[in-house]
Each structure stands twice: as structure tokens, then as C-alpha cells.
N, C-alpha and C positions, 0 to 999 in steps of 0.2 A: 070487185070494182071499188068498194069502199076503202079497202086496204091500199089500192093504187092511188086513190085520191088523197088518202092520209099521208102516203109517202111523198107525193108531190107537194103537199102543203108544208111538210117538215123540211123538205129540200129547199123550198122557197124561203122559209124563215131562216134556215141556216145560211143561205146566200146573203140575206139582208144583214145577218149578224156578223158574218166573217168578211164581207166585202170591204177591202181596204183597211182592215183593222191592224195589220202588221205595221209596226213603225218603220219598216224598211220599204214599204210600198207607198206609191204616190199614184193611185189608180185612175185619176181623172184630172180635169182642169182644176187648178188651185188645191189639189190634194183630196184626201179621203172625204172631208166634209165640205169641200168647195169654199173654204174660208181662208186659204193661203197659209195654213198652219201645219207644220210637221210636229209629230210627237217625239221625234228623236232627241236623245240626250247624249252626253259624252262627246260633244263637238268642240272644236277649237274656240277659245275665247279671245284669242289674239292671232292675227295672221302675220306671217313673215313679211318682210319688206316687199318682196316681189309676189306675194300672194301664196296660197296653198300649193302643195305639190301637184303637178299635172300627172294624172295617172295615164291618160291617153287622149289623143285628139284624132278625129276622123273628119273627112271632107266629102262624104258620099251620101249626104242626106238629100241633096238637091235643094232647089229654091223653095222657100216657104217660111211662114211665121208661126207654124204649129209648134207648140211646146211639147213636153214629154209626159207620157204616162208610164209608170214603173210598177212591175209586178213580177214576183218570182224570178228575179235575176235577169229580167228582160226589159228593154226600153221600147216604147211604141211612139211613132210620130208619123208625119206626112211630109212629102216634098215632091217638087217637079224635077224629074231627071230626064235629060234629053227631050224636053218639051212634053213629057207625059207625067201625069200625076200618079204617085204611088203612096201606099201605106207601107211603112217599114217597121220591121221588128229587128232589134239589135241585141247583142249580148252586153249586159252591164259590165262584165269584167274587162272587155277590150274594145267594144264598139263594133265588132264584126257583125255583118248582116246575117240574120237567121233566115229571113224571107222578106220579099217585097211583092206587093200585089197591086196591080193596076185596077181600080174599081171599074165595073162594067159600064157605067153611065158615060155617054158620049163626050161630055165636057168636063171630065175628071182631070183635065190638064189645065186648071185655071191659070189665066195670065192677066197681068195688070201692069200698067206703066209705073206704079208705085211699088212693084215687087210681085213676082209670080209665085204661084204655089198656094197650098191650103193655108188657112188661117186658124182653123179649129184644132183642138187637141183631142186625141182618141180618148174614149171612155171605156174602161175595162170592167167587165162583169163576169167573174169566174172564167169560163173558157171562151168567152166571146168579147170581141172588141167592136165598138160602134164609132164610126167616123163620119164627118161631114167635110166635103171638099168645098173650095171657094166658089165653085159654080153651082153647088146645091146638090151634089150626089151624096146620099145617105147610105152607108154600107155597113152591114153586119158581117163580121169575119170570125173564123176560128183563130184564137190566139196562138195555138200550137203550130198551125200550118199556114195561116193566111188565106185559107180557102173561103171564098165568098158564100155566105149562107143565104142572104137576101139583100136586095137593094131597092131604094126608092129615089125619086128625084123631086126636089122641092118645087120645081116649076111645072114639069110635065105631069107628074103624078099627084102633087099636092096643091097645085094652083097658086104657088107662091110667086114672089117677084124679087129678083136678086137685087140687093142694095148695091150702091155704087162702088164700094171697096170689097165686094164679094161677101158671101156668107162666111161669118167668122165664129159661129157658135160651136160649142162643144156639147155633145148630146148629154142629157140628164136621164139617169136610170132611177125609176121609182117603182120598186116591187117588180111586177111583171110587165112594166111599161117602159118605153123609151120616149122621152118628151123632147120635142124639137120645135123650132120657130121658123117655118117657111114664109110666114106672112100671107096676106091675101084676104079677099073679101069673104071667103068661106070660113075664116077664122085664123087669126095670126099664129096661135100656138096649137100644136097637134100632139096627142098621145097615141102611140102605136103599140101594138103587141110586140114585145121585144123578141119573141121567138119567130114571128111570121111577118112582121111589118104591116099587118092589117090595122086600119084606123080604129081606135077605141072611142075617142072623142075629139072634137074641135072646139075651140073657143069662139063659137059662132057670134057671140055678142061683143067680140073684140076683132073687128075686121081691119086691123091695123097692118101696116107694113113691117117687115122685119128690119131690125138694125143689127148691132154687132155684139150684143151681150149674151152671156150664157146664164141660164136660169138656175134657181135654187128651189128646193122643196123644204117646207117647214111645217111645224104644227103650231097653230095659234087658236086659242079659245076652243079647243077640241076639234078643229077642222084642219085637215091637211091641205096645204096650199102650195101652188107653184107661183113664184114671184119672178117677173121678167120685165125688162125694158122693151118697149116697142118703138117703132119709127114713125108712128102717126096714126091717129084715129080719134073718134069721139068728136067733140065740138070744135068748131073753127077757132083759129087763133090768129090774130094779126101780128103777133110778135115774130120778128125775124132777127136772127143772130148774125149781124154783118160786121161787128167790130172785130178788130184784130185781137187775138188771144195769145199772149206770150207763152201760155202753157200748151198750145197746140202745135202739131207738127207742121201745119200750113195755116195761112190766114183763113178766117171764116168765109171769105168770099170765094174760096176755091171749093166748090161743091163736087161730089162725085158725079161722073158724067150721066149716070142713070138715076141720080137722086132728085126727087121732086116732092117736097112735103105737101104741096098743094094747099097750104094753109091749114093742114090738119095738125093737131097737137100731139107730139110724142108723149109718152107717159110710162110710169111704172105701174104694173097691174098685179093684182093678187087674184089667182084663179083657184076654184075648187079642184083639187087634184083628182077627185073621183069623176067629175062631170065636165070640167073645163069652164064652168059658169064664172062670169066676172063677179068678184066679191067686193073689190074696191080698186081705186086708181088714184094716182098722185102725179100731177103734171110738172110741178115746179123744177125738179132736178133734171128734166130732159131738155134736149135741144134738137134742132132740126137737121143737124149735120152728122153727128156720130155719137150714139150712146153705147158705151163699151163696158164700163166697169160693172162687175157683178155686185148686186146689192148685198148689204149686211143685215142679218136678222138676229135680234137678241132681246129677250124679255118682252115679246109682243111688240117690239119696235123695229122699224125698218129704216135704214139709212141708204140713200141712193145719191149718186153724184155723177156729173159729167163736166166736160170742159167747154170751150167755145163761149167764154164769158158767162158761164152758168153758175156752177157751184153745187153744194150738196145740202140735203135736208133730211131731218129725222121726223118720222110720223109714228104716232101711237095707234095701234090697232085695237079697236073695241068692237064688241058684238052685242046686239040687241035682237033676240030671237034669231032669225036667219040673216039679218042684215049686218054687214060690217061697215065701219067708218074708219078712215085714216085721217087723224087730226095732226096737223103739223105742230111740232114742239119748237123747232128752230130751223133756220136756214143760214148757211155760212158760204158766202161766195168764194172765199179763199180755198176751200177744199174742192177745187175744180179738177177732179181726177179724170185724166184723159183716157188712158188705156191700161195703166199699170196696176190697177186694183188697190184695195185698202184692206189692212188686217186689223182686227180688234184684239187687244191684249190687255187683260186686267182693267177693263173699263176705259181704255184709251185707244183711239184709232190712229194708225200710221199710214200715210199715203202721200203720193206726190200731187200737189196742187199748185196754185199760183205762187211762184217764187221758190219751189223746191220741195223738200220733204217737210211734212207737217205732222205734229202730234196734237190731237184734238180730243177733248173730253167727250165721250160718246153720249152721255146723258144730258149735258148742258150745252154742248157746242163750243165751249170756250177753247181757244187755241192756246196751248201751253208753250210751244216753241215752234220755230221754223228754222230750217237750215238749207243752204243750197245743195249740200250733199253731192250727189252725182247728177244734179239737175233733174230733168224729167226722166222717169223710167218706171220699172216694175219692181215688185218686192214680194218676198215670202218671209215667214217667221219660223225659227227653229231654235230651241234651247236658249231662250233668253235674248236672242239677237234677230235683227232684221238683215236679210240678204238683199241689198239694193243694187239693181242692175240698170244703169243709165242707158238711154237709147243711143248714146255716143260711145258705148262700149267701155265705160268705167264701172267697176264692181267694188262695192264697199260693204264691210261688215259693221253694223251699227247696233249699239245696245238698244233694246226695247225699254227705254228709260223715259218715264213720264215727267221727269224734272228738267232734263237738258239733253242736248245732242252730244253723244259720245261715240266717236268713230274708233273702231278697233282694227282697222286695216283696209287697204285699198290697192287695187292693181288695174292695169289696162288690158283689154282683150283686143287682138288684132281686128281692125275695123274694115268692114266691107263697103259695098256701094250704097246700102240702104240703112236707115235707122234700125236698131236692134229692138224688135218688139216681142220676140218670144220670151215668155216669162221664165225666170230661173226655177230650178227644181232641186230640192234637198231630199235625198233618199238613200238609205243604205250606207250612211257615212260619206256620201259623195255629194258634191255640188255640180250640177249639170248646167252649162251655159251653151245656148245655141245662137248662132248668127248665120242665117240663111243655110248654106250647105254644110257649115262647120259646126261640130259638136265637140265640146271639151269636158272631160271628167276630172274633177279636182278632189283630192283626198282632204276632207275636213274633220276627220276623226282625231280627237285628242289622244296622244300616245301615253 
């Protein structure tokens, strides 16, 4: 018995150490560390006039805003095909479908007037994949075959409430747990046993609604913490965001049909990863319409940002005995990141805010430069460069240069009926761009 337990512990440690460590893998939302950074090198420093060489293009993903997870020469994503929601596994070499699985929950075919299909990206953990559909179906599958191992539903099983644009979260794996955000009065964030789906804890002192962010897990002052954006909770707030925001996809007056903040204040929260207990919260970067961008953690500091006339702020986490405090260092309204994420490189943040792409000093908040670039979009970092994908289907290669904006190539992608919200992925010397049912693989390796 002791030997078996020892083997299980070693296996668990090896899983933690090896998960996503290959530079050719992108095993979850925003990469191995959820920071939008690839460790790959040897990539093109300048693109040809029409962009990198297209390796292949397929149009069988179905509708959806899900990005990609990449592991072991396979790609994993989600999409609505013929009105039904599927998790798909493709070959990285040619985009051919290896398997596709319809999750067992009844509303796994999420539909919405702003675009059908799942919003969340699969999370890969060894031989298992964890996915969340737009309607709230959480499914654990075998990566090799697509066989369903277990499933839960955010509303019927976990008492959550679907936000107006659908559940958009990508599951977070922390050791033997999968952490998700169904929202609800029983606790906004939930940790489940990743092998069985059984509840380990709920954040019962955070009875907030879910929004559209994917959480991170960090170590601060000796305590492992889950950091997440919520859609409302805590004390009442009279502030309403009704002004038009040029950085948003729609005016702020257009609320999701099922969204109702009820005067509750959305916030960024830090939870004890072992118990789900609330350690600290920070309200200022949140808005009542859509909190999407994953926070950034560095040196016991957290930066969080949202659009809709809001902006971003940095807090310093400090600890006295068992109590944590989040003290604001600065707040900058221009870094109003809507959905495209922010990356931190050598002490500077890059992200789309009011007026386009912004370079901002992480420690001081000073804005170094702004450039229209590809207007509003998403971005990832690899090999000294930013891969910027505008929601109007322009793709640009930009130096991660803290002195000035330097563009190293740009091309256009065929445009569909909806804005392009699936984030780009750099993995295995390839750039992957998704626009609804279309997925294109580009060769970005330097020859």
C-alpha cells in the first residue's frame, strides 16, 4: 500500500514537472504558463510581403471562438458542427480530424446571435483534456481517443448562472484538481478532483456571478493562490458603465440579454488554492459588462484590466499573519484591454487598449508608446516578437521593443461574418490562426 501511494505521488510530481514543458507544446489557454508566451526560438524575424508560407488550411472546425491547445503533434479545439457542439482533435501536420466528440450534456451546442459555438480553449493534462462549452458543459476526455471520462454541468450540477455571452473560461489544472468558475451563491469558483469530477472546495465567501475570464494559479508569500475575475459580488456599487467605449466591440449600452449586475461590484479575487477561502479582492479594474483578460502576476504584484471605459491597475500583495492586503500602486485608463490579453516581457506589458497597441512599464504604469497596429485584437509572444491578430483579420509581427513600435510584417486573413476573437497560437514552428470554422497553419521557422 505504501509503495502504491509512493508511486502515485511520484507520478503526480512528474506530471506537474513535465506538463507543457516542451517548447513545441501549447497545452492550454495562453500557453504552458498562461502568460501568452512561447519559449520557441529560431523563428522568422521578418515576414515576406504576403506573410509566412501557408502549410495547410481547413474549414471543418465548425463555429466557435475556442483557440487551440497543442500537444504531441495534435491540436485540440471546439466548434459547433451542424448545430451540435464538438470537441475536436486534429493532426498538426495537415489539420486532418483524428476524432471529434459531442459532450454528453444537453446544451453542448451553444448558440448565440453574436456567434455560435464554444468560447473556451481545451486544457491538456497528460492523457486527459478538459473543456468547457459555451452553455456550461464541463467535460473530461481521453486525449488519445476522445472518450468521455466524466462530465459536469455548471448550472444543473454546480448551481452556476450562465453569463450573457456564454461561459468563456478555459479550465485550470492545479495538481490533482481542475479549477473552474460556474458562479453562483454557493461559491463562484470551484475546485474539482480532476480524475472524478467530485467537488473538493467552493469559494463560499465569494458568491459572485461568473464572467468571461480564465484563472491563473500563483505562489505569493508562501501561499498558493487562484486569481480570477468575477462578474459581481461583495458590496453594492452605484457605478454604471454607460459611456461608449471605442475599444469595445459594441457600445456599453448593449448588455448581454441575461446579464444583470444588480448593483453588485465585479472584482478580481485571490483565493487560497487549498481551501477556496477569499484572501483579497480588487474592484477597480472590473466592469459590469464583460471582464475577459486574464490577470498578470509578477513579483507579488497583480495587474488586471478590462474595457468599457475602465482600464487597468497594479496592486502589491502583502501578508500579515494570515491576512492578505492588495494595495494599489497605479491605475491607467488607457490600458483598457477588452479580450485580447496582455503579455509581460522584460518588465514591459504589451496589450491592446484605448487607441491600439500599448507598451506600458509594469512597475510604474508609464506608457512608453502607443500604435494603431492592427487596431483591437489579441496577441502572443515568441522569440522576441509579438504576434498581433486584429479582430478584423489583420495579422502583424511586431518587435517586443520597449522603445518604439517596430513592425516586421503584416498580412490579411480572409474575413468571415463575425469578429475574430480566437487568440493566435505559436507552437512547433507554426503559427495557427482560427476564424470560426477556418484554421490556417503558417510556417514561421527561419530557414
